matplotlib code that plots the C-alpha trace (Angstrom):
import matplotlib.pyplot as plt

x = [0.0, 1.1, 0.6, 1.2, 4.2, 4.5, 7.8, 11.0, 13.5, 16.1, 18.6, 21.6, 23.0, 26.7, 27.3, 28.2, 25.3, 25.9, 23.0, 23.0, 20.7, 20.3, 19.1, 16.9, 16.0, 15.3, 13.7, 15.5, 15.8, 16.8, 19.3, 20.8, 23.6, 25.7, 28.9, 29.5, 32.1, 35.2, 34.6, 31.0, 31.9, 30.9, 27.5, 24.2, 23.3, 20.1, 17.7, 14.8, 11.5, 9.3, 5.5, 2.8, 3.4, 7.1, 10.4, 14.1, 14.3, 11.0, 12.5, 14.3, 17.2, 16.0, 18.1, 21.2, 20.6, 20.3, 23.4, 25.4, 24.2, 24.9, 27.8, 26.0, 25.8, 22.4, 20.5, 17.2, 15.7, 12.6, 10.4, 9.3, 6.6, 8.1, 10.6, 13.1, 12.6, 10.9, 7.2, 4.6, 1.1, -0.4, -3.1, -2.0, -3.4, -4.1, -0.7, 1.4, 3.1, 3.8, 5.3, 7.6, 8.6, 9.2, 10.5, 11.6, 13.3, 15.5, 16.6, 17.5, 19.5, 21.4, 22.1, 23.5, 25.5, 23.5, 22.8, 20.8, 19.8, 18.0, 14.8, 13.4, 10.0, 7.3, 3.6, 3.5, 7.2, 6.9, 4.3, 6.6, 9.4, 7.2, 6.2, 9.8, 11.0, 8.0, 8.8, 12.0, 14.3, 17.3, 17.1, 18.9, 16.0, 12.9, 11.9, 8.2, 7.0, 3.2, 2.9, -0.4, -1.2, -4.9, -7.3, -9.0, -11.8, -9.5, -7.1, -9.9, -11.1, -7.6, -7.2, -10.6, -9.5, -6.3, -8.2, -10.4, -7.3, -5.8, -8.9, -9.6, -6.3, -2.8, -1.6, -0.9, 1.3, 3.2, 3.7, 5.2, 8.2, 9.0, 7.7, 8.2, 4.5, 2.5, -0.9, 0.3, 2.0, -1.1, -3.6, -1.5, -1.6, -5.0, -7.1, -6.1, -6.5, -10.1, -11.0, -13.5, -11.1, -8.6, -10.9, -9.8, -6.0, -4.3, -0.7, -0.9, -0.2, 3.3, 4.1, 4.8, 7.6, 9.5, 12.1, 14.4, 14.0, 11.3, 10.7, 7.2, 6.7, 3.4, 1.8, -1.5, -3.0, -2.0, -4.7, -4.2, -4.3, -4.9, -2.5, -4.3, -1.8, 1.1, -0.5, -1.1, 2.5, 4.1, 1.9, 2.1, 5.9, 7.9, 11.0, 11.5, 9.4, 9.7, 7.1, 7.1, 3.7, 4.1, 1.2, 1.3, 3.1, 0.6, 1.4, 5.1, 6.5, 10.0, 9.6, 7.4, 9.2, 12.4, 14.8, 12.7, 12.3, 16.0, 17.0, 14.7, 16.0, 19.6, 19.0, 17.3, 20.2, 22.7, 21.0, 21.2, 23.6]
y = [0.0, 3.6, 6.9, 8.5, 9.4, 13.0, 12.2, 13.4, 11.1, 9.5, 12.0, 9.8, 10.6, 10.2, 7.1, 6.6, 5.2, 3.5, 3.4, 0.4, -1.8, -5.5, -7.6, -10.5, -12.5, -9.3, -7.5, -4.3, -3.8, -0.4, -0.8, 1.6, 0.0, 1.3, -0.7, -1.7, -0.2, -2.3, -3.5, -4.7, -6.4, -9.8, -8.6, -9.5, -6.9, -4.9, -5.3, -2.8, -3.7, -0.7, -0.1, -0.6, 2.7, 3.1, 2.6, 2.5, 6.3, 6.9, 5.6, 9.0, 9.1, 6.4, 3.4, 5.5, 6.8, 3.2, 2.3, 5.1, 4.1, 0.3, 0.2, -2.6, -3.0, -1.6, -2.2, -0.7, -1.9, -1.1, -4.0, -4.6, -2.0, 0.7, 3.5, 3.1, -0.7, -2.4, -1.4, -4.0, -3.6, -7.1, -7.2, -8.6, -11.7, -12.1, -14.0, -11.1, -10.6, -14.3, -14.2, -11.3, -13.1, -16.6, -15.8, -12.2, -11.5, -14.7, -13.8, -10.3, -11.6, -14.0, -11.3, -9.1, -11.9, -11.6, -14.5, -14.4, -10.7, -8.6, -7.7, -4.3, -3.9, -1.3, -2.1, -4.4, -4.8, -5.9, -8.5, -9.7, -10.0, -12.0, -14.4, -14.8, -15.6, -17.9, -19.9, -21.3, -18.8, -18.0, -14.6, -13.1, -11.0, -9.1, -5.5, -5.1, -1.5, -1.1, -4.7, -6.4, -10.1, -9.8, -7.3, -4.9, -2.5, 0.4, -0.8, -0.7, 2.7, 4.1, 2.5, 3.8, 7.3, 6.9, 5.9, 9.0, 11.2, 9.6, 10.2, 13.8, 15.4, 15.7, 12.5, 10.7, 13.6, 13.7, 9.9, 10.5, 12.1, 8.7, 5.9, 5.2, 4.5, 6.0, 4.8, 1.1, 1.5, 2.9, 0.6, -2.5, -1.9, -0.3, -2.5, -5.8, -4.6, -3.4, -6.5, -9.0, -11.9, -10.2, -9.9, -13.3, -12.6, -13.7, -14.7, -15.6, -19.2, -18.1, -16.7, -19.9, -20.8, -17.6, -18.4, -15.4, -12.3, -9.9, -6.2, -4.9, -1.2, 0.7, 4.0, 3.9, 6.3, 4.3, 5.1, 1.7, -0.7, -1.2, -2.3, -5.7, -6.4, -5.9, -8.3, -11.0, -10.9, -10.8, -13.7, -15.6, -15.9, -18.7, -16.6, -13.7, -10.6, -7.0, -4.4, -0.6, 1.1, 4.8, 7.2, 8.9, 9.0, 7.6, 4.9, 5.8, 6.3, 5.7, 9.0, 11.0, 9.8, 8.7, 9.3, 7.1, 4.3, 4.5, 4.2, 1.3, -0.6, 0.2, -1.2, -4.3, -5.0, -4.5, -7.2, -9.8, -12.7]
z = [0.0, -0.2, 1.6, -1.8, -3.9, -2.7, -1.1, -2.7, -4.3, -2.1, -0.6, 0.5, 3.9, 5.0, 3.0, -0.7, -2.7, -6.1, -8.6, -11.0, -13.0, -12.5, -15.5, -14.6, -17.7, -19.7, -16.8, -15.7, -11.9, -10.5, -7.6, -5.0, -3.0, -0.1, 0.7, 4.3, 6.6, 6.6, 10.1, 9.1, 5.9, 7.4, 8.7, 7.0, 4.5, 4.7, 1.7, 1.6, 0.0, -0.8, -0.5, -3.1, -4.8, -3.7, -5.3, -4.3, -4.3, -2.5, 0.7, 0.7, 3.1, 5.5, 4.1, 4.1, 7.6, 8.8, 6.8, 8.4, 11.9, 11.5, 9.0, 7.1, 3.4, 2.4, -0.8, -2.0, -5.3, -7.3, -8.1, -11.7, -12.4, -10.1, -10.3, -13.1, -13.3, -16.2, -16.8, -16.0, -17.5, -17.0, -14.3, -11.0, -9.3, -5.6, -5.4, -6.7, -3.4, -3.2, -6.7, -5.6, -2.4, -3.8, -7.3, -7.9, -4.5, -4.5, -8.1, -7.0, -4.0, -6.2, -8.7, -5.9, -4.2, -1.0, 1.4, 4.6, 4.4, 6.9, 5.1, 5.8, 4.2, 4.2, 3.6, 0.6, 0.9, 4.6, 3.6, 0.9, 3.4, 5.7, 2.9, 1.8, 5.4, 5.9, 2.7, 4.2, 2.5, 4.7, 6.4, 9.3, 10.5, 9.3, 10.0, 9.0, 8.8, 8.4, 7.3, 6.3, 6.9, 6.0, 4.4, 6.8, 6.1, 7.1, 4.3, 1.7, 2.9, 2.4, -1.0, -2.2, -1.1, -3.0, -6.1, -5.7, -5.5, -8.5, -10.6, -9.4, -8.6, -10.1, -8.2, -11.5, -12.7, -9.4, -9.6, -13.1, -11.4, -9.7, -12.0, -15.7, -16.2, -13.3, -14.6, -14.8, -11.4, -9.7, -11.4, -10.8, -7.0, -6.6, -8.8, -7.3, -3.7, -4.4, -6.4, -4.9, -5.3, -3.0, 0.0, 1.3, 1.0, 4.2, 4.8, 8.5, 7.6, 6.6, 10.1, 12.1, 9.8, 10.6, 13.2, 12.6, 14.8, 13.7, 14.5, 13.7, 13.4, 13.0, 13.8, 15.7, 13.1, 10.0, 7.4, 5.8, 8.7, 12.4, 15.1, 15.0, 12.2, 14.7, 17.2, 14.6, 13.4, 16.9, 18.1, 14.8, 14.2, 15.9, 16.5, 18.8, 18.0, 19.1, 18.4, 18.2, 18.0, 17.6, 18.7, 15.3, 12.0, 9.5, 7.0, 6.6, 10.1, 8.7, 7.0, 9.4, 12.5, 10.8, 13.8, 16.1, 13.6, 12.6, 16.2, 16.8, 13.8, 14.9, 18.4, 16.9, 14.6, 17.4, 19.4, 16.6, 17.2]

ax = plt.figure().add_subplot(projection="3d")
ax.plot(x, y, z, "-o")
ax.set_aspect("equal")
plt.show()
């Protein structure tokens, strides 16, 4: 899901970020990559998975702030259909996040030479991270920001409101600053979430297979989901779970309360074995 694309492109902090393109069987993937500090070269890299209307650059400075604080290699990439990656116009199915978690993400990790990453996901990206970890793919840890494990009425209300903004305001034009095909990007996300066939989407069955540590972050006023999502994840995973519920911050607390979320992620990573 998305709080909207009205967030400026990434503004790297005190780390060097390299932009590149990864080719996966003819699909172009936009990649931003910050190398680790020498003393952290052996630490598990961070791989960031963006939201339903996001991209590698729409994380803004958050990945690079975490990279500077932790010293770990940090990678953000744009999924197919987003940012500067290849355009996708085909309609999505209710399994689109499973496809990303089980097929696309492993291929991206192989292409980047990454094993056992720390997955940091936001919204759709957080759900993809949970599905990936729950499908027996090796991960060191998961940070799930504003994740969804089932469809709530609040989610649908927020998505209907986003559709209204797209159809009645300049939202599409603003999205054009960040995506190669803003109409395909928006419709690909919005249409499937509002479809009747998506109402029964639920990934809670993936949670008991997650044994890696998990940090769940959400704002209490998230317009796309309730804190019941946090409870379900924390109680559903088999491994240790930490939660951070902020009193405010909307759907993107890593942007609206970036210092607090960055500090929480840094503490969480410091406690990893």
